[in-house]
C-alpha positions in Angstrom: 27.2 1.8 -3.8 25.7 -1.6 -3.0 25.3 -2.4 0.7 27.0 -5.7 1.6 24.8 -6.3 4.6 21.1 -6.4 5.3 21.0 -3.3 7.6 17.9 -2.0 5.9 16.1 -5.3 5.5 12.7 -5.0 7.2 11.6 -7.5 9.9 7.8 -7.1 9.7 7.4 -5.8 6.1 7.6 -8.1 3.1 10.7 -7.6 0.9 12.2 -10.0 -1.7 15.2 -12.0 -0.8 17.0 -10.6 -3.8 16.5 -8.2 -6.7 13.7 -5.8 -7.7 10.1 -5.6 -6.5 7.4 -3.1 -7.1 3.5 -3.3 -7.3 1.6 -5.9 -5.3 -0.3 -8.1 -7.6 -2.9 -10.9 -7.3 -3.4 -10.5 -3.5 -5.9 -13.2 -2.6 -7.0 -15.4 0.3 -7.5 -19.1 -0.4 -7.6 -22.3 1.8 -6.3 -20.6 4.9 -3.4 -18.8 3.2 -2.8 -15.2 2.1 -1.1 -14.9 -1.3 0.9 -11.9 -2.4 2.2 -11.8 -5.9 4.3 -8.9 -7.0 6.1 -7.2 -9.9 9.6 -8.7 -9.9 12.8 -8.6 -11.8 14.7 -11.7 -10.7 17.9 -10.7 -12.6 18.8 -7.3 -11.1 17.9 -4.9 -8.3 16.5 -2.3 -10.7 13.3 -2.4 -12.7 13.6 -4.8 -15.7 11.7 -7.6 -17.4 8.7 -8.0 -15.3 7.7 -11.4 -13.7 5.3 -12.2 -11.0 7.0 -13.1 -7.7 5.0 -14.9 -5.1 4.9 -15.1 -1.3 2.5 -16.7 1.2 1.5 -16.1 4.8 -1.0 -17.3 7.4 -1.3 -13.8 8.9 -0.1 -11.2 6.4 2.9 -10.4 8.7 5.2 -13.3 8.4 5.7 -14.0 4.7 7.5 -16.9 3.0 8.8 -16.2 -0.5 7.9 -18.9 -3.1 9.1 -19.8 -6.6 8.4 -17.2 -9.4 4.8 -17.6 -10.6 4.6 -16.0 -14.0 7.3 -15.4 -16.6 7.5 -13.2 -19.7 6.6 -14.9 -22.9 6.1 -14.2 -26.6 3.2 -11.8 -25.7 5.4 -9.7 -23.5 6.3 -8.9 -19.9 3.9 -9.7 -17.1 2.7 -6.4 -15.8 0.3 -5.8 -12.9 -3.1 -7.5 -12.4 -5.2 -9.5 -9.9 -6.2 -13.0 -8.9 -9.7 -14.3 -8.2 -10.9 -17.7 -7.0 -13.3 -19.2 -9.6 -15.5 -20.9 -7.1 -18.1 -22.0 -9.6 -15.9 -22.8 -12.6 -17.3 -20.0 -14.7 -14.1 -20.1 -16.7 -14.2 -23.8 -17.5 -10.6 -24.2 -16.3 -11.5 -26.3 -13.3 -13.6 -29.3 -12.5 -15.3 -29.8 -9.1 -12.7 -27.9 -7.1 -12.2 -24.1 -7.3 -9.0 -22.7 -8.5 -7.0 -19.5 -9.0 -7.3 -17.3 -12.1 -4.8 -14.5 -12.7 -5.9 -11.6 -14.9 -2.9 -9.5 -15.8 -1.4 -7.2 -18.4 0.9 -8.4 -21.1 3.3 -5.6 -22.1 5.1 -6.0 -25.4 7.8 -3.6 -26.5 7.8 -2.7 -30.2 10.9 -2.0 -32.4 9.1 1.1 -33.5 6.1 2.9 -32.0 4.5 2.6 -28.6 4.4 -0.7 -26.7 1.3 -2.9 -26.8 -0.7 -3.6 -23.6 -3.5 -6.2 -23.4 -5.1 -8.4 -20.8 -4.4 -12.1 -20.5 -5.2 -15.1 -18.2 -3.3 -17.8 -16.4 -4.8 -20.4 -14.0 -3.6 -22.6 -11.2 -5.1 -25.8 -9.8 -2.6 -26.2 -7.0 -2.9 -23.0 -4.9 -0.5 -21.0 -7.0 2.4 -23.5 -7.1 2.2 -23.9 -10.9 0.4 -21.9 -13.6 -1.0 -22.6 -17.0 -1.2 -19.8 -19.5 -4.6 -19.6 -21.2 -4.3 -20.7 -24.9 -6.6 -17.9 -26.1 -4.5 -15.0 -24.7 -4.9 -12.1 -24.9 -8.5 -12.0 -23.9 -8.9 -8.2 -24.1 -7.4 -5.6 -26.4 -8.1 -2.0 -27.1 -7.7 -0.5 -30.6 -6.5 3.0 -29.5 -5.3 3.0 -25.8 -1.6 2.9 -25.3 -2.0 2.7 -21.5 -4.3 -0.2 -21.0 -3.3 -2.1 -18.0 -3.5 -3.3 -14.3 -6.8 -5.1 -14.3 -8.5 -5.6 -10.9 -11.3 -8.1 -11.1 -14.1 -9.2 -8.7 -17.4 -11.1 -8.8 -20.4 -8.8 -8.3 -23.3 -11.0 -7.1 -26.0 -8.5 -7.9 -25.4 -8.7 -11.6 -24.0 -12.3 -11.6 -20.9 -11.2 -13.5 -17.2 -10.6 -13.1 -16.3 -6.9 -13.1 -12.9 -5.6 -14.4 -11.5 -2.1 -13.7 -8.6 -1.1 -15.9 -6.2 1.9 -15.9 -6.4 3.6 -19.3 -4.3 6.7 -19.4 -5.9 9.3 -17.1 -9.1 7.4 -16.8 -10.3 3.9 -15.9 -12.5 1.6 -17.9 -15.0 -0.9 -16.6 -15.8 -4.2 -18.3 -18.0 -7.2 -17.3 -17.8 -10.9 -18.1 -19.7 -14.1 -17.3 -16.6 -16.4 -17.7 -13.4 -14.3 -17.3 -12.7 -14.8 -21.0 -15.2 -12.8 -22.9 -15.4 -9.1 -21.8 -17.9 -6.4 -22.6 -17.1 -2.7 -22.2 -19.5 -0.8 -19.9 -18.2 2.6 -19.0 -15.2 4.9 -18.7 -14.6 7.2 -15.6 -12.2 9.9 -14.8 -11.9 12.5 -17.5 -11.4 15.8 -15.7 -11.8 14.1 -12.4 -9.5 13.9 -9.4 -5.7 14.4 -9.8 -4.8 14.6 -13.5 -1.2 15.6 -13.5 0.2 12.1 -14.3 -0.8 8.7 -15.6 -3.3 6.6 -13.7 -2.4 3.1 -12.6 -3.4 0.1 -10.4 -7.1 0.9 -9.8 -9.3 -1.0 -7.4 -13.1 -0.8 -6.8 -14.9 -2.2 -3.8 -17.9 -1.6 -1.5 -17.4 -0.5 2.1 -19.8 0.0 5.0 -19.9 3.4 6.6 -19.0 3.0 10.3 -21.9 3.3 12.7 -24.5 2.8 10.0 -26.0 0.1 7.8 -25.2 2.1 4.7 -22.5 1.5 2.2 -20.6 3.4 -0.5 -18.2 2.3 -3.2 -14.5 3.3 -3.1 -12.2 3.5 -6.1 -8.5 3.6 -5.6 -6.3 5.0 -8.3 -2.6 5.4 -8.1 -1.0 8.4 -9.9 2.5 8.0 -11.4 5.4 10.4 -11.1 5.4 13.7 -12.9 8.9 15.2 -12.7 7.5 18.7 -12.9 5.6 18.2 -9.7 6.8 17.7 -6.1 4.4 14.9 -5.2 6.2 12.0 -6.9 3.9 8.9 -7.2 1.0 8.6 -4.8 -2.6 7.2 -4.5 -5.9 9.0 -4.7 -9.4 7.7 -4.0 -13.0 8.4 -4.9 -16.1 7.7 -3.0 -19.4 7.1 -4.8 -21.9 4.6 -6.1 -21.6 1.6 -8.5 -24.5 -0.2 -10.3 -22.4 -3.0 -11.8 -21.5 -0.9 -14.9 -21.1 2.7 -14.0 -19.2 4.4 -11.1 -20.7 7.7 -10.0 -18.6 9.8 -7.6 -20.3 11.8 -4.9 -18.0 14.8 -5.6 -14.9 15.9 -7.5 -12.6 16.4 -4.5 -9.0 15.1 -4.6 -8.5 12.7 -1.7 -5.2 11.2 -0.9 -5.0 7.8 0.6 -1.6 8.5 2.3 0.3 11.7 2.7 3.7 10.2 2.8 6.1 9.7 -0.2 6.2 5.9 -0.1 2.8 4.2 -0.5 2.0 3.4 -4.1 0.1 0.9 -6.3 -1.8 -0.5 -3.4 -4.8 -2.7 -3.9 -7.0 -4.9 -1.7 -7.1 -8.7 -1.1 -9.6 -10.7 -3.1 -11.8 -13.5 -1.6 -11.5 -12.6 2.1 -14.3 -14.8 3.6 -17.6 -13.2 4.4 -17.3 -14.4 8.0 -14.2 -12.2 8.2 -15.6 -9.3 6.3 -12.6 -7.1 6.2 -11.3 -5.1 3.2 -7.5 -5.4 3.6 -5.1 -3.3 1.7 -1.3 -3.3 1.1 0.8 -1.0 -1.0 4.3 -0.8 -2.4 6.5 1.2 -0.1 8.5 3.4 -2.5 8.2 6.2 -5.0 8.9 6.1 -8.7 11.1 9.3 -8.3 13.8 7.3 -6.6 12.7 3.7 -6.4 15.6 2.5 -8.6 18.2 4.3 -6.4 17.3 3.5 -2.8 20.4 2.2 -1.0 19.3 -1.4 -0.2 21.8 -3.1 -2.5 21.0 -6.6 -3.7 17.2 -6.2 -3.0 14.9 -3.2 -3.7 11.3 -2.8 -2.7 9.1 -3.6 0.3 5.4 -3.6 1.1 3.4 -1.6 3.6 1.9 -3.4 6.6 -1.6 -4.7 5.8 -4.4 -2.3 6.7 -8.1 -2.7 7.3 -10.2 -0.1 5.4 -13.5 1.4 6.3 -15.5 4.6 5.7 -16.1 7.1 8.4 -18.2 10.3 8.5 -16.2 13.3 9.8 -16.5 17.1 10.0 -14.5 17.2 6.8 -16.9 14.8 5.1 -16.5 11.1 4.4 -13.0 9.7 4.7 -11.3 6.3 4.1 -10.0 5.1 7.4 -7.1 2.6 7.6 -5.9 0.8 10.7 -3.3 -2.0 11.0 -4.7 -5.5 10.9 -5.2 -7.2 14.2 -2.8 -9.9 13.4 0.2 -7.7 14.1 -0.7 -7.6 17.8 0.4 -11.2 18.3 4.0 -10.1 17.6 4.0 -7.3 20.3 6.2 -7.9 23.4 7.9 -5.8 26.0 5.4 -3.1 26.0 6.6 -0.2 28.2 3.7 2.1 29.3 4.0 5.8 29.8 2.8 7.2 33.1 -0.8 8.4 32.9 -1.0 12.2 32.2 2.8 12.3 32.0 4.2 15.8 31.3 6.2 15.8 28.1 8.9 18.2 29.3 11.8 16.8 27.2 10.7 13.2 27.9 13.3 10.5 26.9 12.6 6.9 26.2 15.2 4.2 25.5 14.4 2.1 22.5 15.6 -1.5 22.9 15.4 -2.6 19.3 13.8 -2.3 15.9 11.0 -2.8 14.9 8.8 -1.1 17.4 5.4 0.7 17.8 4.8 3.9 19.7 1.1 4.7 20.6 0.2 7.9 22.4 -2.8 10.1 23.2 -1.5 13.7 23.4 -3.0 16.7 25.2 -1.2 19.7 23.7 -2.4 22.1 26.4 -1.9 25.1 24.2 1.3 23.9 22.6 2.3 25.3 19.2 4.2 22.2 18.5 5.2 18.8 19.9 8.2 16.9 18.5 8.8 13.2 18.5 12.5 12.8 17.8 13.8 9.3 17.0 17.6 9.2 17.4 20.5 6.8 16.6 23.9 6.7 18.3 25.3 8.4 15.1 23.6 11.7 16.0 20.9 11.2 13.4 17.3 12.4 13.9 14.0 11.5 12.4 11.4 14.0 13.5 7.7 13.7 13.6 6.2 17.1 14.4 2.7 17.9 15.6 2.4 21.5 14.3 -0.7 23.0 15.9 -0.4 26.3 14.1 -0.3 24.7 10.6 -2.8 22.0 11.7 -0.4 19.3 10.3 1.9 16.5 11.1 5.2 17.1 9.5 7.8 14.3 8.9 11.4 15.4 8.5 13.8 12.7 7.3 16.5 15.1 6.0 18.8 14.5 9.0 18.6 10.7 9.2 21.1 8.5 7.3 21.3 8.2 3.6 19.3 10.9 1.7 21.5 12.2 -1.1 20.2 9.9 -3.8 17.1 12.1 -4.4 16.2 15.8 -3.7 12.6 14.6 -3.1 13.8 12.3 -0.3 14.9 15.2 1.9 11.7 17.2 1.4 9.4 17.5 4.4 6.2 15.4 4.2 3.1 17.2 5.4 -0.1 15.5 6.6 -2.9 18.0 7.1 -5.2 17.0 10.0 -8.3 18.3 11.6 -8.0 20.3 14.7 -8.5 18.1 17.8 -8.2 18.8 21.4 -6.3 15.5 21.7 -4.2 13.7 19.1 -4.0 9.9 19.0 -0.9 8.9 17.2 0.4 5.5 16.2 3.9 5.1 14.7 5.5 1.8 13.5 9.2 1.9 12.8 11.1 -0.9 11.0 14.7 -1.0 9.9 14.0 1.3 6.9 10.5 2.7 7.3 8.0 4.6 9.4 4.2 4.3 9.1 2.2 7.0 11.0 -1.5 6.8 11.7 -3.4 9.7 13.3 -6.8 10.0 14.8 -7.5 6.3 14.9 -6.6 5.8 11.2 -8.3 8.8 9.6 -5.0 10.0 8.3 -1.8 8.1 7.3 1.7 8.9 6.3 4.1 6.2 5.0 7.8 6.9 4.5 11.1 5.1 3.8 14.1 6.0 5.9 17.7 4.8 5.8 19.6 5.5 9.1 23.2 4.5 9.5 22.4 2.8 12.8 19.3 1.5 14.6 17.2 3.9 16.5 18.0 3.8 20.2 16.3 6.8 21.8 13.0 8.7 21.5 12.9 12.3 22.8 9.6 14.1 23.1 9.6 17.9 23.4 7.1 20.7 23.4 7.1 24.5 23.7 4.4 24.1 26.4 5.3 23.0 29.9 1.7 21.7 30.3 1.7 19.4 27.3 1.3 15.8 28.3 0.8 12.3 27.2 -2.6 11.2 28.6 -1.7 7.6 27.9 0.5 5.6 25.7 3.2 2.9 25.4 6.2 1.8 23.4 6.2 -1.9 22.2 8.8 -4.0 20.5 7.7 -6.2 17.7 9.3 -9.6 17.1 8.8 -12.4 14.6 10.1 -15.8 15.7 13.4 -15.7 17.4 14.5 -12.5 15.7 14.9 -9.3 17.8 
């Protein structure tokens, strides 16, 4: 049943005003503004004919939705892709001023046989307000691949070429170009690598510095679609390795998950963040293909994660991709209530004055087998975040909170395996219909949707050890503009 109010509409996460949204597309920074384009069906709140929606922001937190950017045409629907700034007019689309070039997949259904997927271009000379479809579309086809989509493009200065990484079934392909129009195949990666139980989608490829060193490695993100025979639903893996401009070489064959929650998919990074900034910033679609068309949000469906800064870090488990919230969110914090230093947990209760909010704690388990963070509403609902020290895991249980019956997977516990630490640093951000959990300063993440019947108004912290304590911490409300 459609909700007639906006009880689940997020305050600090982007969601469309109406109708369907999925993958983030074309995320780019240009002339002081962050641009988010996204898969969008403007006619219904379920997946349908794909357009590119558009939103802009000065800080990636407060977004303003714009007019639709790209519309389906005779070549097909507008599937996922990326945008680059053509600073030197390599494409020939611009004069003295740089402009935006969108590289995306056209998806054309056939009356018989599989659909056609090929890569096309559009360009904008007015910062994304209007778009011109390239007359020579499509610019890249494949004679055999049915799945041939989601191009992520970047300029690689070492080879003086544009690089494109494409999802191609259960592999990715890499192409290069001097002008964004003429593309040459260079390599294919992925056969027998990583998680192979579903189709690969929405790849990204970028170089990151290893924290505390002057060394770098390349990171490849690959989202993996839903396989109904598996319990994962859709999620995102990543590989760490080296890239020479043509070939990606992974350092190992391990399966690494970007996020252990059910609701972080198809995420990619922003293009053209200035060098003086230097950050690699990521956002994902906060949903899961197993139930994305059925979540109870009514006239709108789909929201994005908060933006996260990515880096690489060496740990006892090997190298990990670390993700922390961008600093911009801190300007929206207010009414921070600190916990007493070294406060014993002992059934500690905290009043929550409004959503959204952030809880940050440093926990000393003191021999505890488990510590529970229980977020409650006045409707006797509970969302439980459990630190399970026997299983060495953080477990999220959303089975007792609000609307869950639309999918069996939605009630399943979500498990985030973590390294054994003497102390756990935990950060949790809760909006009207989501929770994002970061552990150990961003080494581990868990993102989940949640649909309570009422707003959270109380946090109860319990433990089986009377000595367990919060070394430090605080609970902060988050506010945009005059909204509480």
